[in-house]
N, C-alpha and C positions, 0 to 999 in steps of 0.2 A: 459501401462496403465495404469499411470498415467494422460496424456494426454485425453483420452478419459474418463475416469472420468468428469476432466476438463468439456470436453464437453457436458457431460451428462444432470447435472442443466439447460444449455441451452437451448433444446431441450424441458425439462419439463418447462420453461419459454416459449419457444416460443411458446408451445402448448395453455399453456394458458390465453396467450395476443391475439392468435388469437381468438379462441373462444369469448372472449369478445369481440374483432372487429367485430367478424361475428353477436354477438349481439347488434351490436351498425349499422352496418351498414343494419340489421331489422329495428331499432328502428326509426332510419335517412332516411329510404329508398325516403321519396318524397321531400328531402334535397338534393341536386345536391351537393352544397359547403359541407355541413359534409360531404356527401358519397367521395367525392374525396380527403377530409384530412382522411378519414378511410383507403382509398385505398392504397394512400400511404403509412402510417403509417404501414402498412401490407407487402408491397414490401420494406420499408426500414429494417421492421422488419427480414424479408426472408435474406435479403441481409447479413443484421450481423452474424445471424446464418451460411449462406453458407461458409462464407469464416471465421469462425472461427479453422476448424483445421490446422494447422500447415501444412498440404501436400496440403491444398489449399490457405492457406494466402501466400504462397512463387511464387506461380503462378497466382496471379492477382500485377497488379500495387500497391505498397504499399499504397499512400495516398487513395485509395480507399480503400486500407483491413481498413485503420485507420477511416475513416469515414462511414462507414459499419458496424465497431465494437462499437465506439461509438452511431450512431446509434441505432445499437440493444437496447445498455441502456437508452438512451432518451426515447427514441418508448415504450420500456416495463413501465418505470418508468410512463411518463406521461399514460400509457394507463390503471394501476392501479388505480394510483390514481383519473384518471377520472372516471372508474367504482366506485369507492367507494364514491366519490362526487356527481352522479348523481342516488347512490342510497339513498343519503343522501336525495337529493332535490325532489325524489319522494315521500318521506315521509312527507314531508312539503307541509301543506296544500296550497293551493294558495294562494293569495292576491293580488297583484297587478301585472297583467301580462307585462308591460312593464319591471316594476321594478324587476321582476323574472326574465329576461331573461338578465337584467341588469347583477345582481348579478351571476348570471348563471356563465357568461361570466368571469367577473371577477374571480369567484371562480376557473376556469378551467383553465384559465389564471396565479391563483399562483406561479404554481410549473415551468413554463417557466422562471417568470420573477427571479424565486429565481436560478434556475440555469443560469441564464445571470449575476445574481451579481455575483454566483462562479467562473463564464469565468473570469470577469473580476480579481477578485481577485485568481486566481490560482498562478498568479506567485509575492504576496506579501509578498513575504522572509525573516523570522524573526530567530534571535539567539534566541535558548532558554537554558540560563542559569539553573541547578538543583544538589545538595547537595544529594551527595549518601550514608549514612550512611554503615559504613560494619564494623560489630563486631571485634575487634581484629585488627585491620589494622595498621602494622606496621608502626612507627611514620616515617619513610622515605617515604611514601607511602600516608601520610595525605596530601589532597589537589591536588594531581596527577589529571592532567586534561586530560579528555579522550573526543576527539573530534569526533561525527559519523554524516555521508551523509548514510542516504538507499531511496529507493525508488525512485530511479533517472529517469526512465521509457525513456529517452530521443528517443525520435519518433518524428511523424508528429504531433503531438498534444504537446510535451513538447520540448520546445526550448532549443538549446545547450548554448544557451546566459543564461539562469536561470542554468543551470547546473554548469556553468564557474561563475556566479555570489556565487552559494552555496559553491565552492570551496575555492572561496578567501573570501568569510566568514569565513571559515573554516579554511584557512590559516590564520588570522587575529586572533584568538583567539592563537596562542602558544601554544597549545597543547602537552602533553607530547607525544601520542599513537591517533591518528588519523587511524578511519573505517569506511568500505564502507561494511553496512549489508547488500548488495543483490538487484535485482532486477535494473543491468544497463539502462537495454530495455524493451520493453513490448512484440516484438515479433520479429521473426525470419524475417530478411529483414532492423531492424531498427539499426540505424549509431553507431553499440557497439562500433567500432575502436574510432569513435568520442568522444565515453563516455570513453572511455579506459586512450585515450590521457588526459582528463580533470583531471580525479581521478588522474593521473600522477602527475598534478602540486601541490598533497595533501602535505602538508612538514608537518611534527610533528619529533621531538627529537628522541623517539623510533625506528621511521616507520611507513609505513602503512600497516593496517590489511584490511580483509576483508570474508565475508562469500558468500556463494551462495544463490543465491532468487528461488523461485518458476518459477521465469521467464525466468532466464538460463536454466533451465529444459524444461521449453517447446519450447522454442527457439533451444534446442541441443546444447547450448552454451554454456557449463562450462568447458570442457578443452579449447579448444580456450579459452576463457577470463583467468583463470588461468594462460596459457603458456603466450600469451599475455603483461598480468597484471608483471608478472615478471620480463619483460624485462624491467620495468620502476622501477625495485624496489617495486612491488605489493605482498604480500604475501597471499593467499585467501587461509585461512585456514579449510582443506577439512577432516574433520575427523580427525582433527592434531594440537598441540600446541608448545606453544615456550615461554621458558622464558624469562621473560624480569627481568634487574638488575636494579633498582634506588638508587643509595648510598649503602646501608648496607640491602638491602630488596629487593625481585624477587617476582614476582607478574606474576602467570599463565593464559597465553592466550593462548587461543582455539578454535577452530569452528570446525561447521557441517555444511553441506548443507543443504538445505528447506527440512524439515523433513513431509513427505507426511501422512493425516490425516489419512489412512488406517493402513498405518506401525506402528509397537509399536516405539514409540521417543526415541531417543537417544541410539540405541542399542549400547552396548558397550562404550559408551561414559566415564564409568568411566573410563577405564586405559588413558585415557585426564587427569583424577585428578592429579596434586600434593598434598601431604601430605604436614601440615606445614606452606604452604602459601596461600594468596590471591587467587580465580582461579574464572576466570573469560571466563563467554561463551557465546560467538560471535552464535547467531541462527535466520534465517532470522523470522522464524515464532514465535510468543510468548506465543503461548498455551503449548511449550515444559514446561515452569518453573515448572510445579510442578515437573517433572521426575528430572529437571536438579537440584532443593535444593535436590533431596532424593540422587541425587549421588554426591555431594561435591560441587557445584559450589555455591559460595556465589551473585554472580554477575550474570545474565545472560541479554545481549545489544541485543533488536530484534527492527524489524521495520515492516514492509507486511501490516498492518492495516490503513494506510496513518490516523492514527487517525478517522477511521468513513469515511473521504473523502465529504458527505455531513452530517453535523451534526446539530442537531435542541436539543436546550433543551428546556424541557418542563419540570415545577413544579420540577427541580432542576435533571431532569435525561437526560441522553444524548441519543439521539436518533439518531442509524445509522445502517446501514448494517451491519458492522464488530458484533455487540454485537450478532448477531443470530454466530458465528463463534467461538469466541472467548471471555472469560470476559479480556481479556487484552487488550484493546482497544488502549489506549494514557495513557502514563505518570509512574509513579514510583508504583511496587506494593511491596507487603512484605507478607511474608510467612516464621515465624519462624526467624531464622537466612537470610535469602538469600531474595532475591531483583530481578525484573526485572523492566528493562526501557524499551519502546515500545516508539519510535522515531513518527512523523508524515509523516517523509519524505519527498521529496521535488515533486514528479512529482502527476499523474493522471493516473488511469485507467479507461475506458469503458466510461465516461462522463468528458470532458476536461474541468472540474471545482470542485472548494473548496469552501464548505461554512461550516462552524463554525470549521474547521479544517488547518490554514494555512498553507503552506510547511515553513520546518523550519531545521535547521541545529542546533544539539543537543550538548550543552559544559556538559559535568559529571565532579565533581572533589567529586576525594575520599574524604569519613570524617572518622576519625577515634573514632569508640563511645564504 
């Protein structure tokens, strides 16, 4: 059911974009060059829709699958932006026809140029360090370092070398705990074993722990991921918790699989809370935060959003797709005595591009207040 719900929005996007392309074909029916571009866009859009279901994706060459799916997003963005710009241009009175044509072409090229710049910067990995104040944190946990890698999405469009660099960067922090918060791959057929071998190189004093993302659900590989990672000493917490001791203090680390939007969040997760100690929850999607706070988790650590992936700042406001799905897009958010940290993660989904949201490895330092 979850996969079907994941697929339904793409059908709606395809329908809207196809209607816009049909309108474009009618408007530019005498321009052979424009007609060819519009027809190619429709073919690419349709190909991306066809290969999206898992049962189809596993039957086509992997590179074809990834290119078609990336094309679906690129064409959809281009069509919607192009339609909006076309309406704006129709509202502008004609002035100099030649200048108008040049400006129109430049305007329509802007999204393509922006995505190209994001493609170049998609592997500009950085380390983000942040202090996380925790009320009542025991003295022996003050300064505890937690390193997080998330949303690796190792695939034909995300290189293993980027994942390897992220692991190396995480190890350089010499953290007390290392976390992998989901989405090791994007779809069935991606090199999951290679990704597990890379995260197996993670090192931390108290061990390496993880939680499952939505793409482990879509690829039907949660059990396999947990079993193979366990061979390398990585423990995926699947509605499970472990008590970690540092000096004279304990820290309760809990984790859950990806929480679908159409189901109650964190059902039964209150049983994972240990009274009297700091409780930290690993959840791939951050929008569970209010529920986690109400159930007694002082800190939630999440990913999923990619920081918006394509993020544009206008008038001190971040504009990105993720804001339509969650108020917790990137960084540290607080609610009463609880907090959630959302990382931008490593890889990309849909469009092999990052703009205004560079990939990161996150280092969290717990602080007593």
